[in-house]
C-alpha positions in Angstrom: 86.2 88.3 168.6 82.4 87.7 168.5 80.5 89.2 165.6 76.9 90.4 166.3 74.7 88.1 164.1 71.9 90.6 163.7 70.5 93.8 165.1 68.4 91.7 167.5 71.3 89.5 168.6 71.8 89.8 172.4 75.5 90.2 171.8 74.8 93.3 169.8 73.0 94.8 172.8 75.8 93.7 175.1 78.3 95.6 172.8 76.1 98.7 172.9 75.8 98.5 176.7 79.6 98.2 177.0 80.1 101.3 174.8 77.6 103.2 177.0 79.4 102.0 180.2 82.7 103.0 178.8 81.4 106.5 177.9 80.0 107.0 181.4 83.2 105.7 183.0 85.4 108.0 180.9 83.2 111.1 181.6 83.0 110.3 185.3 86.7 110.0 185.7 87.8 112.8 183.4 89.5 110.4 180.9 90.1 112.1 177.6 91.9 109.4 175.6 91.3 108.8 171.9 88.8 106.0 171.3 87.9 104.0 168.2 84.8 101.8 168.8 84.8 98.7 166.5 81.6 97.7 164.9 81.9 93.9 164.6 78.9 92.5 162.8 77.7 90.0 160.3 77.7 91.6 156.8 74.7 89.5 155.7 72.5 90.8 158.5 73.8 94.4 158.9 74.8 95.2 155.3 71.4 95.5 153.7 69.8 98.9 153.7 66.7 97.7 155.5 69.0 96.8 158.5 70.9 100.1 158.8 68.5 101.9 161.2 68.5 99.1 163.8 72.2 98.2 163.2 74.6 100.7 161.8 72.7 103.7 163.0 72.2 102.4 166.5 75.9 101.5 166.8 77.0 104.9 165.5 74.7 106.8 167.7 76.0 105.1 170.9 79.6 105.3 169.6 79.3 109.0 169.1 78.7 109.5 172.8 82.3 108.5 173.3 83.6 111.4 171.1 85.5 108.9 169.0 88.6 109.6 166.9 86.9 107.3 164.4 84.6 104.3 164.1 86.1 101.0 162.8 83.8 98.8 160.7 84.4 95.1 160.7 81.6 93.5 158.7 82.4 89.9 158.0 82.9 87.6 156.3 84.4 89.8 153.6 87.7 90.0 151.8 88.0 86.5 150.4 90.6 86.8 147.6 88.7 86.9 144.2 85.7 85.2 145.7 83.4 87.9 147.0 80.5 88.8 144.7 79.8 92.4 143.5 76.7 92.5 145.7 78.6 91.5 148.8 81.3 94.1 148.2 78.6 96.7 147.4 76.8 96.0 150.7 80.1 96.3 152.6 80.9 99.7 151.1 77.3 101.0 151.4 77.0 100.1 155.1 80.4 101.6 155.7 79.3 104.8 153.9 76.2 104.8 156.1 78.5 104.9 159.2 80.4 107.7 157.6 77.3 109.9 157.8 78.1 110.4 161.5 80.7 112.9 160.4 83.6 111.1 162.1 86.3 109.1 160.3 85.6 105.5 159.5 88.2 102.8 159.1 87.9 99.3 157.6 88.9 97.0 160.3 90.4 93.6 159.5 89.0 93.7 156.0 90.6 92.3 152.9 89.7 95.5 151.0 
């Protein structure tokens, strides 16, 4: 699994393009399966509030075009037993709460929380 390093990371754009292509393919072929897009990104770059518009919001906007069952959030590294700082955990929850603003369910994906 490759985490997007920042909102300007080319891999982040590739991930968004793949979601768009999936949405078009499913619509074009009448596929109505439940979908859960996974937002895999680096917590340090996507967690701060100043990065939400270009990161969390952009991902959520593209993901919503799929009509998802939920959005899974995998912001890493996080979940180190008794080692994560309060600020790190706070950024994780705040960014996840931002994704929740979409109105769809949000799951922690592969997190130690």
